[in-house]
C-alpha positions in Angstrom: -68.5 4.3 45.4 -66.5 1.2 46.2 -62.7 0.9 46.3 -62.9 -1.4 43.3 -64.9 0.9 41.2 -62.5 3.8 42.1 -59.6 1.7 40.8 -61.5 0.9 37.7 -62.3 4.6 37.1 -58.6 5.5 37.7 -57.5 2.8 35.2 -60.0 4.1 32.6 -58.7 7.6 33.1 -55.2 6.6 32.1 -53.9 6.2 28.6 -54.1 2.7 27.2 -51.1 1.7 25.2 -50.0 -1.3 23.2 -46.7 -2.7 21.8 -45.8 -1.0 18.6 -47.8 2.2 19.4 -46.2 5.6 18.9 -46.5 7.7 22.1 -45.5 11.2 23.1 -44.1 12.0 26.5 -42.4 14.6 28.6 -38.8 14.1 29.8 -38.8 13.8 33.6 -35.3 12.4 34.0 -32.1 12.2 31.9 -28.9 10.2 32.5 -26.0 9.5 30.2 -27.6 6.1 29.3 -31.3 6.6 30.0 -34.2 8.9 29.4 -37.4 8.6 31.5 -40.6 9.9 30.0 -44.0 10.6 31.4 -46.3 9.2 28.8 -49.6 9.5 30.7 -49.6 5.9 31.5 -49.6 4.2 35.0 -45.9 3.5 34.4 -43.2 5.8 33.0 -41.6 5.1 29.7 -37.8 4.1 29.7 -35.7 4.9 26.8 -32.2 3.4 26.9 -29.1 4.6 25.1 -29.1 1.4 22.9 -32.7 2.1 21.9 -32.1 5.8 21.2 -29.5 5.4 18.4 -27.4 3.0 16.5 -24.4 5.1 17.4 -23.0 5.7 20.9 -24.3 8.9 22.4 -24.5 10.7 25.7 -28.2 11.1 26.2 -27.7 14.2 28.4 -26.6 16.0 25.2 -29.8 15.2 23.2 -32.5 15.8 25.8 -33.3 17.7 29.0 -36.1 17.7 31.6 -39.2 19.2 30.2 -38.6 18.3 26.6 -41.3 16.5 24.7 -40.5 13.7 22.4 -42.0 10.8 20.5 -41.1 7.1 20.9 -42.4 3.7 20.0 -43.6 1.2 22.6 -41.3 -1.8 22.5 -42.8 -3.6 25.6 -45.7 -2.4 27.7 -44.2 -4.2 30.7 -40.5 -4.9 30.7 -40.8 -7.2 33.6 -40.3 -4.5 36.2 -43.5 -2.7 35.6 -42.0 -0.1 33.3 -42.7 0.6 29.7 -39.7 0.0 27.4 -39.5 2.5 24.6 -37.5 2.8 21.4 -36.6 5.9 19.5 -34.3 4.5 16.9 -36.8 2.1 15.5 -39.4 5.0 15.1 -36.7 7.1 13.5 -35.7 4.1 11.2 -39.3 3.9 10.0 -39.2 7.6 9.1 -35.7 7.0 7.6 -37.0 4.2 5.5 -39.7 6.5 4.2 -37.0 9.0 3.4 -34.9 6.4 1.6 -37.9 5.2 -0.4 -38.5 8.7 -1.7 -34.8 9.0 -2.5 -34.9 5.7 -4.3 -38.0 6.7 -6.4 -36.5 10.2 -7.2 -32.9 8.9 -7.8 -31.9 11.5 -5.2 -28.2 11.8 -4.2 -27.9 11.3 -0.5 -25.0 12.2 1.8 -24.2 10.5 5.1 -21.2 9.5 7.3 -19.9 5.9 7.2 -21.1 4.3 10.4 -19.2 1.0 10.0 -16.6 -0.6 7.7 -17.7 -4.2 7.0 -15.8 -7.0 5.3 -18.0 -6.8 2.2 -18.6 -3.0 2.1 -19.8 0.0 4.0 -22.7 0.7 6.3 -24.2 4.2 6.4 -27.1 5.5 8.4 -29.7 7.9 7.2 -32.2 9.0 10.0 -31.4 5.7 11.8 -32.1 3.6 8.7 -29.2 1.5 7.6 -27.9 1.5 4.0 -25.4 -1.1 2.8 -22.9 -0.1 0.1 -21.2 -3.3 -1.3 -17.4 -3.0 -1.8 -17.9 -3.3 -5.6 -20.0 -0.1 -5.5 -17.9 2.0 -3.2 -15.5 3.3 -5.9 -14.9 3.2 -9.7 -11.6 1.5 -9.0 -10.9 -1.7 -7.0 -10.1 -0.9 -3.3 -9.0 -3.8 -1.2 -8.9 -1.8 2.1 -12.0 0.3 2.9 -10.9 1.4 6.3 -10.0 4.9 5.1 -13.8 5.5 4.7 -14.6 5.0 8.4 -16.4 8.1 9.7 -16.1 9.8 6.2 -19.1 11.5 4.8 -19.9 10.1 1.4 -22.5 10.6 -1.4 -24.5 7.8 -2.9 -27.8 6.8 -4.5 -30.2 4.1 -3.5 -30.3 1.4 -6.2 -32.4 -1.2 -4.3 -35.0 -0.7 -1.7 -36.6 -3.7 0.0 -37.0 -3.0 3.7 -39.0 -6.2 4.3 -35.9 -8.3 3.2 -33.6 -5.7 4.9 -32.0 -4.9 1.6 -31.4 -1.3 1.1 -28.5 -1.0 -1.2 -26.5 2.2 -1.9 -24.2 2.9 -4.9 -21.4 5.4 -4.8 -19.6 4.1 -7.9 -22.1 5.4 -10.5 -21.8 8.9 -9.1 -18.0 8.8 -9.5 -18.3 7.3 -13.0 -20.8 10.1 -14.0 -18.6 12.8 -12.4 -15.5 11.5 -14.1 -17.3 11.3 -17.5 -18.3 15.0 -17.1 -14.7 16.0 -16.1 -13.3 13.9 -19.1 -15.6 15.7 -21.5 -14.7 19.1 -20.1 -10.9 18.2 -20.2 -10.9 17.1 -23.8 -12.8 20.2 -24.8 -10.0 22.4 -23.4 -6.7 20.6 -24.0 -4.6 20.5 -27.2 -1.3 19.1 -28.4 1.7 21.3 -27.2 -0.2 22.7 -24.3 1.5 22.7 -20.9 -0.6 21.0 -18.2 -0.3 20.2 -14.5 -1.3 16.9 -12.9 -0.7 14.5 -10.0 1.2 11.3 -10.3 -1.4 8.5 -9.9 0.7 5.4 -10.5 4.3 4.6 -11.3 5.4 1.6 -13.4 8.6 0.3 -14.9 7.9 2.0 -18.2 6.6 5.4 -17.0 4.0 7.1 -14.9 0.3 7.8 -15.2 -0.6 11.4 -14.4 -4.1 12.4 -13.2 -5.1 15.4 -15.3 -8.5 15.8 -13.7 -10.8 13.8 -15.9 -8.3 11.5 -17.7 -4.9 10.0 -17.1 -2.0 10.9 -19.2 1.0 8.6 -19.8 4.4 10.0 -19.1 6.7 7.4 -20.7 10.1 6.9 -19.1 11.8 8.2 -22.3 9.8 11.5 -21.9 10.5 12.2 -18.3 13.8 14.0 -18.8 16.4 14.9 -21.3 18.8 12.9 -19.1 18.8 9.1 -19.1 16.5 7.6 -16.5 16.8 3.9 -15.5 13.8 3.7 -13.1 10.8 6.0 -13.0 10.3 5.4 -9.3 13.6 7.1 -8.6 12.4 10.4 -9.8 8.6 10.3 -9.3 6.3 9.0 -6.6 2.5 8.8 -6.2 1.1 12.2 -5.2 3.8 14.3 -6.8 2.7 17.3 -8.7 4.2 17.5 -12.2 4.2 19.9 -15.1 4.3 18.5 -18.6 3.2 19.3 -22.1 0.8 17.3 -24.2 2.8 15.4 -26.9 -0.1 13.5 -28.5 -3.8 13.0 -28.1 -5.2 9.8 -29.6 -8.9 9.3 -28.8 -9.1 9.2 -25.0 -5.4 8.6 -24.6 -3.0 11.4 -23.8 0.8 11.2 -24.1 2.8 13.6 -22.0 6.4 14.8 -22.1 8.6 16.7 -19.7 11.3 17.2 -22.3 10.6 20.9 -22.9 12.3 22.2 -26.1 13.8 25.2 -24.3 15.7 22.8 -22.0 17.0 20.6 -24.9 20.7 20.0 -24.1 21.4 19.2 -27.7 20.7 22.8 -28.8 24.1 24.1 -29.9 25.7 20.7 -29.4 27.3 20.7 -32.9 29.6 23.5 -31.9 30.1 22.5 -28.3 30.9 18.9 -29.0 32.6 19.2 -32.4 35.2 16.6 -33.4 38.5 17.4 -31.8 37.1 19.1 -28.8 38.4 17.9 -25.4 35.6 17.4 -22.9 35.1 16.3 -19.3 32.3 14.2 -18.0 31.3 11.5 -15.5 30.9 7.8 -16.1 27.1 7.2 -16.0 27.0 3.5 -16.8 29.1 0.7 -18.3 28.6 -2.2 -20.7 31.0 -4.9 -21.9 31.9 -2.9 -24.9 32.4 0.5 -23.3 31.4 3.2 -20.9 28.7 5.9 -21.4 30.0 9.3 -20.1 27.5 12.0 -19.2 28.8 15.3 -20.6 25.8 17.2 -19.3 22.3 16.1 -18.2 20.8 14.6 -21.4 24.0 14.2 -23.4 25.8 10.9 -23.1 28.9 9.9 -25.2 30.3 6.4 -25.8 33.8 5.7 -24.7 34.6 2.4 -26.4 36.7 -0.1 -24.5 39.3 0.1 -27.2 39.6 3.9 -26.7 40.1 3.9 -22.9 43.9 3.3 -22.8 46.8 2.5 -25.0 47.1 -1.0 -23.5 44.5 -3.7 -24.1 41.6 -3.7 -21.6 39.2 -6.6 -21.3 36.3 -4.6 -20.0 35.7 -0.9 -18.9 35.0 -1.8 -15.2 38.7 -3.0 -15.0 39.9 0.7 -15.0 36.7 2.8 -14.6 33.9 3.1 -12.1 30.5 4.8 -12.2 30.7 8.4 -11.1 34.4 8.7 -12.1 35.3 11.9 -13.9 37.2 11.5 -17.2 38.7 13.7 -19.8 38.6 12.6 -23.4 38.6 13.9 -27.0 35.6 13.8 -29.2 36.4 11.6 -32.2 32.9 11.4 -33.8 29.7 13.5 -33.6 26.4 12.6 -35.3 23.8 15.2 -34.6 21.0 13.4 -36.5 21.3 10.2 -34.3 22.6 12.1 -31.2 25.6 9.9 -30.9 29.0 11.1 -29.7 32.2 9.0 -29.5 35.1 9.7 -27.2 38.7 8.6 -26.9 41.1 8.9 -24.0 43.7 7.1 -26.1 43.6 10.0 -28.6 44.9 12.3 -25.9 47.8 9.9 -25.3 48.8 9.6 -29.0 51.0 12.8 -29.1 53.2 11.5 -26.2 53.7 8.2 -28.0 54.9 10.0 -31.1 57.3 12.1 -29.1 58.9 9.2 -27.3 61.1 8.0 -30.3 62.3 11.6 -30.8 63.4 11.8 -27.2 65.1 8.5 -27.5 67.0 9.7 -30.6 68.2 12.8 -28.8 69.5 10.8 -25.8 71.3 8.3 -28.0 75.1 8.7 -28.2 76.4 10.5 -31.4 78.8 8.5 -33.4 81.8 10.4 -34.7 84.3 9.5 -37.2 87.9 8.9 -35.9 
């Protein structure tokens, strides 16, 4: 047998491989960035880290000497006499098959976000990439998607076209469906007058929207407290937990109130703030025509500019300041409209009446000679 014929026989005894072929081999060497496989060919197969996965990984943590694994031939000869293999592309093909089945069955998938892109999110299912456009990430507009990085999310495949590299995922429809289910359940259990807990979702100049777990309830600024509130953001912030009662249900709209009847400061007010009573309070705010004095949280009384002092005053701020404590007499009380009028001047009136008498007593007595 000639040397040539021996080489031919040896060549024939070895496995013949081609680009794109799936081969199985035994791990004979593992490094952090490279796996070497004996694939029964005249050259070993080389699997680099970049061809193992789309995400960075230490290869010593996924394989060890003696393991068997499948890979796909990328190049029979990489230029150095070695066979270049790919695992991620083989896995992606299997992943595409998995995604196709999920697409046909409308299956809900779960996977971590691999990358936050300018126009949406990229997730990987068995090394197959799925793109979720920004408009399909949530049921509300989100300008910044960075919070989703690394987060595991659920979605469905709404478009599957691997030839055009268009595999589109949709998270929004799952959120909409879940919210609809929660909304239905919520409205089946709530009723007017019921006390309910929620989370502040948004704060505006006119009130706050409270997430009730299925629907948002509006807590109007006038219903936040028995006390006067100028700015809702001073008393509530996004994320706060609140307890309120349902004031009204109109279709899918829920009106809330935190003005619980048992805390009503006007209960017993007719006796406490009867005309003639002398009260003490703090100046809460001022206008050109007078100052509003808080007698207790939720009960304000008007101290008209003409009733602040016996002398003429142009405007309340000339003699009073917000937060100042004042004592005055109640000169008018209207329970039906919840209006109370005060007068400091009324407390000064008796002194003015006594003044002439004192002058008369101190005047010299005229006697007849």
